[in-house]
BADO-877373 format. One record per residue (C-alpha): residue in three letters; z, x, y. Coordinates in steps of 0.2 Angstrom, whole numbers, plus 5000, padded with zeros to 4 digits. Layout:
<rs>
ALAZXY/...
</rs>
This chain:
<rs>
MET514346004955/ALA513746074939/ALA511946024933/ASN511345954917/SER510146044906/SER508345974907/ILE508046014889/GLY508645864876/SER510045784878/ALA511145844893/THR512945854891/GLU514345874903/PRO515146044905/PRO516746104903/GLY517946164915/LEU517746324924/GLU519346414915/THR518546354900/GLN516746384904/TRP517246594909/ARG518446584891/GLU517046534881/ILE515346634888/ASP516746784890/ASN517046784872/LEU515446764868/ASN515046914875/GLN515947004865/GLN515047014852/GLN514247154843/LEU512447184843/ARG511647154826/ALA509747194821/GLY508847044823/ASP509946954833/SER509246864851/TRP509846904869/TYR509546864886/LEU509246944900/LEU509746834918/ASP509746904934/LYS511246984939/ARG511546884956/TRP511646734949/TYR512746784935/ASP514046844947/GLN513746684959/TRP514246614942/LYS515746724940/GLU516246684956/TYR516146494954/VAL517146464938/HIS518546594946/THR518746474961/ARG519246324949/ASP518346194960/GLN517146114954/ASN516646064972/SER516446264978/SER515046324990/SER514846464976/TYR514146334965/PRO512746444959/GLY511446304953/LYS510146304941/ILE509846474932/ASP508646594943/ASN507746764937/THR506446744949/GLU507046954956/LEU506446984937/PHE504846964939/GLU503347044945/ASP502546884950/LEU502746714945/ASP501046694939/SER501246804925/TYR503146824923/HIS502947004920/LEU504647084920/LYS504647224934/GLU504747414927/ARG506347524928/LEU507547384929/THR509347434925/GLU510847344915/ASN512247274926/ASP511447324941/ASP509747204942/PHE510147094924/VAL511647064911/LEU511247024894/VAL512146894885/PRO511846844866/ALA510946664860/GLU512446574860/ALA512946614878/TRP511346584885/HIS511146414876/LYS512846334883/LEU512346404902/LEU510546324899/SER511546154892/TRP512546164910/TYR511646234925/ASP509846224918/MET508446314923/MET507346364936/ASP505446254933/ASP504346344926/GLN505246504921/PRO505046564902/PRO506746614895/LEU507046814895/GLU507446824876/ARG507546994868/LYS507947044849/VAL509047194847/VAL508247324837/ASP508847454826/LEU508347614833/PRO508447784820/SER509947834831/THR510547674841/VAL510747474838/LYS510147414855/VAL509247254866/GLU507547294869/VAL507147244885/TYR505447304886/PRO504547264870/VAL502747314865/GLU501347244874/VAL499647274861/TYR498047214864/LEU497347094852/CYS495547064849/LEU494347024833/SER492947144826/SER491647054832/ASN492047044849/LEU493147224855/GLU492847184872/SER493647014873/THR495547054871/VAL497146964875/SER499047024877/GLY500446984865/ARG502047054868/PHE503047084850/SER504647144848/ARG504847314835/ALA505947214824/ASP504547094822/LYS503547104807/ILE501447144807/HIS501346964800/ALA501846894818/ILE500446974826/HIS499346944812/GLN499746734816/LYS499746784833/ILE498046834832/ARG497346694822/GLN498346564831/HIS497246644850/PHE495546644841/ASN495446504830/VAL495446574813/PRO495646474799/GLU496746514787/THR495546514772/ALA494746674780/GLU495246824773/SER495646944785/ARG496347134788/LEU496947214804/TRP496847404809/MET497747484823/ARG496747584837/ASN497747734844/THR497547774862/ASP496447964856/SER495347794850/SER495447844830/SER496047704820/GLU496947684807/ARG497447514794/LEU498847394794/ARG499247374776/ASN500847314774/LEU501147154785/ASN503047154778/MET503247314789/THR504347294805/VAL503247334824/LEU504147484823/ASP503947574805/SER501847544810/CYS502147654824/LEU501447534835/SER501647574854/SER501047484871/GLY499247494876/MET498747514857/THR497547394852/VAL497647284834/ILE495847234830/MET495647074817/GLU494247094803/ILE493446954794/ARG492846954779/ASN491046914779/ALA490246774768/ASP489546914755/GLY491246984752/THR490747124761/TRP491847184778/PRO490747214792/THR491047384794/SER492147514783/ARG493147534800/PRO492947484818/GLN491747574826/ILE493047694839/THR492947854829/ARG493148024838/ASN491348074838/SER489847994838/ASP489048074823/GLU490448074812/ASP490147944802/SER488548064795/TYR489348194796/GLN489648284778/GLY490548464776/PRO491648554764/PRO493048474758/GLY494648534763/VAL494048624779/CYS494648504790/GLY495848514807/LEU497448434812/THR497448364829/ASN498948434837/LEU500148274843/GLY501048374855/ASN501948514849/THR501548504831/CYS500748644827/PHE502148714817/MET501748534805/ASN499848574803/SER500248754799/ALA501148694785/LEU500148544778/GLN498548654778/CYS499448794765/LEU499848664753/SER498248574757/ASN497448734749/THR498748744735/PRO497548714722/PRO498848624709/LEU499648504721/THR497948454730/GLU497048404712/TYR498448314707/PHE498348164723/LEU496648194723/LYS496548124704/ASN497747994709/SER499048064700/TYR500448014709/LEU500147854710/GLU500947834693/GLU502547944700/LEU502847864714/ASN504847844713/PHE505447694724/THR507247674719/ASN507647864721/PRO509247844732/LEU508748034736/GLY506948004741/MET505847904754/LYS505247764744/GLY503947844741/GLU503347834760/ILE503248024761/ALA502148044745/GLU500947904752/ALA500747974769/TYR500548134763/ALA499248074751/ASP498147994764/VAL498248154774/ILE497548254759/LYS496248124755/GLN495448104774/MET495448304775/TRP494548314757/SER493248184758/GLY492048304766/ARG492048164782/HIS493048224797/TYR493048354808/SER494748344811/VAL496248204804/VAL497448144815/PRO499048154806/ARG500048024814/VAL500747904803/PHE501148054794/LYS502248124806/THR503147974811/LYS503647954794/VAL504348124795/GLY505448094807/HIS505747934801/PHE506748014786/ALA507148174793/SER508048124812/GLN507748334817/PHE505748314817/LEU505748144827/GLY505048144846/TYR503848304851/GLN504848454851/GLN504148624843/HIS505048674825/ASP505048794810/SER503448754800/GLN504748844786/GLU505948714789/LEU504548554789/LEU503948654773/SER505748644764/PHE505848454767/LEU504148414764/LEU504248494746/ASP505948414742/GLY505348254750/LEU504048244738/HIS505048294725/GLU506048154728/ASP504648024730/LEU503848084713/ASN505048124701/ARG504948054686/VAL506948054682/LYS507247864688/LYS509247884685/LYS510048034687/GLU511448094675/TYR512948174679/ILE513048374671/GLU514348494672/LEU513748674675/ARG514548824665/ASP515048994670/ALA514049134658/ASP515649184648/GLY514749344644/ARG513549244634/PRO511549314635/ASP510449294651/GLN509249204641/GLU510349064632/VAL511249034650/ALA509549024658/GLU508548904646/GLU509948824647/ALA510048814667/TRP508248754665/ARG508448614656/ASN510048544664/HIS508948564679/LEU507648484671/ARG508648334666/ARG508748284684/ASN507248364693/ASP505548324685/SER504048324697/VAL502248384700/ILE503248474716/VAL504648564701/ASP502848594690/THR502148704703/PHE503448794713/HIS505148784705/GLY505848964697/LEU507449024693/PHE508549164699/LYS510149244694/SER511449254703/THR513149374700/LEU514649354710/VAL515849494708/CYS517849464713/PRO518449644723/GLU520149604717/CYS520149554700/ASN518249604695/LYS517749434689/VAL516149414687/SER515349264689/VAL513449234684/THR512449084686/PHE510649034685/ASP510048924700/PRO508148844703/PHE507248904718/CYS505848854729/TYR505248984738/LEU505949164740/SER506549204760/VAL506549384761/PRO507249494775/LEU506349624784/PRO506949794785/VAL507849794803/SER507749934813/LYS509550004823/GLU508550054837/ARG507649974848/VAL506450044863/MET506950004880/GLU505850044896/VAL506750104914/PHE506150164930/TYR507250294939/VAL507350304954/SER508250504960/LEU509250544975/ASP507750654980/PRO507050544995/THR505450614991/ALA505250614974/LYS504450424967/PRO505350334952/THR504850374937/GLN504550264922/TYR505450294905/ARG505250244887/LEU506650284878/ILE507450244861/VAL509350144861/PRO510150084850/LYS510249894847/ALA511749884847/GLY512449974858/ARG513049964877/VAL512350004892/ILE513250184893/ASP512050214879/LEU510450184889/CYS511350304901/THR511450424889/ALA509850414881/LEU509050444901/SER510350594904/GLN509450684889/ALA507950654899/THR508250704915/GLY509850824915/LEU510950704924/PRO512550654920/PRO512650484914/SER513950424925/GLN513050444941/MET511950324935/ALA512050144939/VAL510950034927/ALA510049834936/ASP509149714933/VAL507649694949/PHE506849524950/ASN506249454965/HIS506249584975/ARG508449574972/PHE509649614960/TYR509749494948/ARG511249594940/ILE512049754941/TYR512949784924/GLN514449884920/THR514250034908/ASP515249934892/GLU513949784893/PHE513049754876/LEU511049804876/SER510949644871/CYS511249564886/ILE509449654895/LEU507749574887/ASP506049694883/ARG505349604899/ASP506649614912/ASP506149744925/ILE507749884923/PHE507750014937/VAL509250164935/TYR509950264951/GLN510550414953/LEU512250404962/SER512750554972/SER514450584964/GLY515150504946/CYS516550364942/VAL516350294958/ASP517350104956/GLN517849994968/ASP519350084976/GLY518650254975/GLU518250354990/GLU516250294990/VAL515650124988/VAL514050064981/MET512949974991/ALA511649854987/ILE510049884998/TYR508749745002/MET507449765009/ARG506749605023/GLU505449545033/ARG505849425049/SER504749315052/HIS504149305072/TYR504849135074/ARG506349045073/ASP506548935058/TYR507148765070/GLY506848655053/SER508448715043/GLY509748665057/SER509548835064/ASN509048905078/SER508849075068/TYR507249195064/GLY506749155045/THR506849325034/SER505849355015/LEU506049495005/PHE505049635004/GLY504849794991/HIS506049874978/PRO508049874980/LEU509150024980/LEU510850064976/ILE511850204986/SER513350274985/VAL514250295002/PRO515950395008/ARG517050245014/ASN517350345029/GLN515550355033/CYS514950165033/THR515050135051/ARG513050095059/GLU512550245063/ASP513150335050/LEU512350215036/TYR510650205048/GLN510350405049/LEU510650385028/LEU509450255025/LEU508350335035/LYS508250495025/ARG508150385007/LEU506650295015/ALA505850435022/ARG504550445008/TYR503650275014/VAL504550235031/ARG503950355045/ALA505150405058/LEU505050375079/ASP504250525087/PRO505050575103/SER503650525116/GLU503750335106/GLU505650335107/VAL505650395127/GLU504350255131/GLU505250145124/GLU506850155129/GLU506150155147/GLU505349995144/GLU506949935138/GLU508049995153/GLU507049925164/GLU506749755157/LEU508949745152/TYR508949765172/LYS507749625174/ALA508549515161/GLN510149525173/THR510549375185/ASN512249405189/GLY512349545199/VAL513549605211/SER513749765224/ASP513349945220/ASP515049985225/GLU516049885211/GLY514749965200/GLU515350145205/GLU517150095208/ASP517250035188/SER515950165182/GLU517050305188/GLU518650195178/THR517550185164/GLY517150375162/PRO515550465155/SER515950425139/ASN515650265139/LYS514150245149/GLU513150195132/GLU514550075130/VAL514349975145/THR512449945143/GLN512949885126/GLU513949765132/SER512849695144/SER511749655128/GLN513049595119/THR513649475132/GLU511749405137/GLY511749395118/GLN513449255118/ASN512949185134/ASN511149115124/CYS512249075109/GLN511049175100/SER510649375098/GLU508949355098/ALA507549275107/SER506549135103/PRO504449125106/SER504149155124/SER503649245138/GLU505449345137/GLY505449355116/GLU504749505115/GLU506149585129/LYS507449495121/ALA506949545105/GLU507049745108/GLU508649715118/GLU509449635101/GLU508849785092/SER509849905105/SER511149835102/SER511349825083/GLY510350015083/PRO511050155077/ASP511150275092/GLY512550295102/GLY513750215091/SER513750045083/SER513549885094/THR515249805087/GLU516049985094/GLU515249955110/GLY515749805112/GLN517549805106/SER517549945120/ALA516849825133/CYS517549665128/GLY518749665116/THR517549555102/SER516749635085/ASP514749575084/THR514149455076/ASN512149445070/ASN510749325075/GLN510949205057/ASN513049255056/ALA513149135071/THR512148995063/ASP513149025046/GLY514948995054/ASP515249165061/GLN515949225044/SER516449435047/VAL516849525031/GLY518549605032/THR520149555036/GLU520449365037/PRO521749255048/SER523249225033/SER523649035042/LYS523148935057/LYS524348995068/GLU523549165069/LYS521749065070/ASP522348965083/GLU522749135092/ASP521249235090/GLU520649095095/VAL521549125115/GLU521249295112/GLU519449265111/GLU519249145126/GLU520149285137/GLU518749405132/TYR517449275135/ALA518149305152/SER518149475152/CYS516349505148/ALA516049385159/LYS516749485174/ALA515949625169/ASN514249545166/LYS514349525186/ARG514349705187/LEU513249765174/PRO511649765186/GLY512449905196/ARG512850025183/ARG511150035177/ARG510850215185/TYR512250265174/THR511450205156/GLU510750335144/ARG509150325137/ARG509550265119/LYS508350285104/LYS507550145097/ALA507950065081/LEU506650045066/PHE507549915059/THR509349815060/MET510749795046/GLN511549635041/ALA512849595026/VAL511949465015/ASN512549384998/SER511849434982/ASN510249344985/GLY509949425000/THR510049275010/THR511549195017/GLU512149335030/ARG513749365036/GLY515049455048/MET514649675047/GLY516249765056/GLU517849795061/LEU518649865076/ASP518150015075/GLY515949985069/SER516350025051/PHE515949925037/SER517449845026/PHE517049765008/SER518049664997/SER516849644983/GLN515049734980/PRO514149754996/TYR512549714999/ILE511549745014/ALA509849695018/ILE508549795030/ASP507849705043/TRP506149725048/ASP505349665064/PRO503449635057/ASP502449715070/MET503849865066/LYS503449865047/LYS501549875048/LYS501650025062/TYR503250135053/TYR503250085035/ASN501950105021/GLU501849965007/ASN500450074995/GLU501650234997/ALA503350114993/GLU502250044979/LYS501850194969/TYR502750264952/ILE502550424940/LYS502550394921/HIS503350484911/GLU502550594898/SER503850464885/MET502650344891/ASP500950434882/VAL501650404866/PRO501150234860/HIS502650104852/GLN501950084835/LYS502549924826/ILE503649964811/THR502449934794/VAL503349884778/GLN502749834760/LEU502949664755/GLN503849734738/GLU505049844750/CYS505549664756/ILE505649574738/ALA506849734735/LEU507949694748/PHE508249524744/THR508849604726/THR509949714734/VAL512049704733/GLU512849624747/THR514449574752/LEU514849384757/GLU515349334776/GLU516849284781/GLU516349124782/ASN515649104767/PRO516949174754/TRP516849134734/TYR518349044727/CYS518749174711/PRO519349074696/THR520349214692/CYS521449264708/LYS521549074713/LYS521149104732/HIS519449134739/GLN518749304739/LEU517149404751/ALA516549464735/THR514849564732/LYS513349454729/LYS511749504720/LEU510049424717/ASP508749434704/LEU507049364699/TRP507149274681/SER505749164680/LEU504349124693/PRO503448974696/GLU501348944696/VAL501348944715/LEU502549074725/ILE503049044743/ILE503749194751/HIS504449164768/LEU504849324778/LYS506349294788/ARG505849344805/PHE506949284815/SER508549384814/TYR510349364822/THR511649454822/LYS513149454834/TYR512449584844/SER510849494847/ARG509449344843/GLU507749444841/LYS506149374833/LEU505549524822/ASP503749584824/THR503749714808/ILE502049714802/VAL502149664784/GLU500549724773/PHE500449614758/PRO498949634746/LEU497749494743/ARG497649494726/ASP498649584711/LEU500449564718/ASP501349614703/PHE502949544702/SER503549644683/GLY504549754688/PHE505849644698/LEU505849494686/LEU507349514673/LYS506749394660/LYS505649514647/SER504049454640/VAL504649414624/ASN502749384616/SER500749384622/THR500849194626/GLU502049254642/PRO501149214659/PRO500849384667/CYS501649424683/ARG500149464693/TYR499649334709/ASP498249324722/LEU498649254739/ILE497849094743/ALA498549044758/VAL499449124774/SER500549044790/ASN500649124807/HIS501749114820/TYR501349194836/GLY502549214851/GLY504249254853/LEU505949154852/ARG505749044868/ASP504049024864/GLY502549004850/HIS501248934841/TYR500948914822/THR499148934815/SER498748974796/TYR497349084784/ALA496848964768/ARG495649004756/ASN494648864749/LYS494848804730/ASP493148754729/ASN492048884737/GLY493249034738/GLN492749054755/TRP494649114768/TYR494649004784/TYR495749004801/PHE496648834804/ASP497248804821/ASP497648634823/SER495948574824/LYS494848704826/VAL494248804812/THR493148944810/TYR492949064796/ALA493549194792/THR493749374784/GLU495049464770/GLU495149574786/GLN496049474797/ILE497149384785/VAL498749514789/THR499549524803/SER501149544811/ALA501349354813/ALA501249314795/TYR502749204791/LEU502349124775/LEU501449174761/PHE500749064747/TYR500349164730/GLN499449084714/ARG499749174696/GLN498049214691/ASP498249144677/LYS498048964684/ILE496749034698/ARG494948944693/ARG493349004698/PRO492548914713/THR491448784709/ILE490148814722/PRO489548944730/PRO490249024747/PRO489548964762/ILE488349094771/PRO489349104789/SER488149044804/SER488649044821/THR487848854820/GLN489148794805/THR490548874816/GLU490148764831/ASN490148604818/HIS491848634816/ILE492448694833/SER493448534840/SER493548524858/GLN495548504856/THR496148704856/GLY497848684852/ASP499748664860/GLY499448854864/MET501148934867/ASP502748794861/GLY504148804864/ALA505048894847/ALA506848904853/SER507348764840/CYS506348804828/VAL507448964828/SER508948904828/MET508848814812/GLU508348934803/THR509349004787/ASP509749174784/
</rs>
């Protein structure tokens, strides 16, 4: 039976089919900001669906009262559990559906309904399952707080009313609210009609109500939660103030510091001139919010009362109006500056209603006339302090390559993005490994084409070594393995400056995959003393060490013995060979231990008979057969740590040793089966070479293998009788295993004749026993290398003059295919030639140095040192507009600020230098840290944005510059030191050329 609602008058529930139809239809409605939705326990909802689908009101699946117990942490506070998932833990139903279900089924006693609001976030509309939880208190008692939950769509007025109700504040009492951030700074909540989301309130913050005193004063100018205990008494130079890094916001801080030290703009805000020009109706603007947020930051920075300002509200405003700046990713200071200047312009645009203006081409008219017309048209739509301060005019000339049509236009600009001369060459450092085993690797510094290929690198090295490029193999070595082996036709842009590049000399030229020689990658590995049972196997663990090698080996010499001898020669510089006494001693021990290990011995007569059949040439194979068979009986070729561990390890080394043929070859002669290494058995006994082409072939092989094992077992019984015929064998310094490119997964190595066969790039691991490595491998010698004289030549960065960059900006260029020009004469798009010339310059000129270079061959940051003057930058040689009379402003500029970018494409950090307008002193701004700077420090390879002010507009300092002292300097150093090397990949991708 259905339950009646416990609130209001009970309503008789409709039929079950009607219930389902009504609720299902209501659940289909779209989310709308401000609507209420309710959370229902998923289990109760599923039970209700099962109940209504039975169409039997007496069904045992009746859900009972609405029960959300499982959604609460406890039944005292009724806090919602963390990390609940929609459709797994709960379902959302609209308000109308909730009220219907409540009237039909009632709700468990004392449980509150879980009402949630739909909020309109910058990128989506969603139900706010977890609202903002803030602490509420009065300024007179900051210790007494109460928590409150509010939707991000709620107005600040709702918080205001909540505080009044809880603390019994009379409605007649005048009050104001403060928001305390997590970093203990505080901000006013001035607009009570603003939403919680727009006010930047987040969970954990505190909202403080301050009540005006009877004498009309406020108890405090702000709550006493300042960052420094003595900040209220601090009085420093106006403008000498850091900006706290909110998390990867150094790009924003750098741009703000430069604009803050732009005199005409800062004075405009300090004098409150902006209040009369705020444009709240401009559809292209931000309703004055960007201008007001910027004004708040400037006023705080220039109050002289702060060590550092927290620009949190400004950051939030920027992210609100420009979604690319949402969150805390690193960005480009130039892009932030571009957005900010445009936003300030639109918020302060004196033109309230923009008229449509049809642009005209020059059509042969004089430049002066066309330029004046263009500027007038620009001011008819754009008139603000930003235009007055930063906007200039350049001339754009396009020439059609087909009909020679010339199009001349004059366009405004806010900053100049000037290119840097890009070198067509790059410097690369490589290590050359010679075939001479006694020669140490040599480090070379080479100059190669930036857009070149690997073959160009080999050619450059060939000129230094005399070795033909065809006998070189180039590889990137990382963590003792080959990260990549390059083909000669690959672009050098694939190689980064920080990569460790090794070039190996090969024994012959033009080695291909199907040629007479095979190029092998050789890794060095050290076995552990103990087996790795934790990985699901009982094989020995290994770790890579040393430098890998690339060697070319004739295919007909890819046997264990030949490869072992070849590697001994290649490693001779740092691997000590066994002397005869060590070899004999080891052989006798090994032979004796091998005899002791046999337990299935037979009579000597059987052994002698079998020995005569085998013949003298196969005496070593018999001993090898013994070793392999025992390995198969143990299901492992290496023994676990035990009293016989060393004996079995030596036996395993003997079975895979080079002397007297390969173990695979010997094992085949004795048992008709190929050798498997210890880890290969664990990895599934894969072998490199021919694989069965069908399941039938595999089954036949298994039958043959069973017969071979039987043969091996029979031979094993006769082995002790053969001991006296066994020849002494040399001890192996190491064993060899075929591995993958990471040097980890081992694979079967041999074929029937004991030689290696590879269908792809072969990787061989040289496995060292720890004791053998310690005794015979010289690590110090292996790590030594020689520096070629080319390394002694210092790598000097390219230095250019700023005037060269400006000249490059004004050179003729051909449009790219992605950006053609429509020729009105030809009536089609053309790849026209384009030339930009400067016509008029603004009071403050911003020059953007395009350090991030993108081509189809490479992406890089240019560390070119651009030498720019601090005074008397003369543009008279670049301006087309010539002075008509003496009233024209001069073309000389002085530097006032610099935005710096340190780092590369993937990471970086922004700082700034700026000259204080009041005292003329230069300062270095690194987030919240501010220090004195000298003029000699300003010109660096990190300079990214240059701010110049025209000399006729520069005022002399109103106060004398301070005398720097250690005490004063320390007063301006905050405990926060910036965000280090921030990720700058995103800022690079946003830069426009």
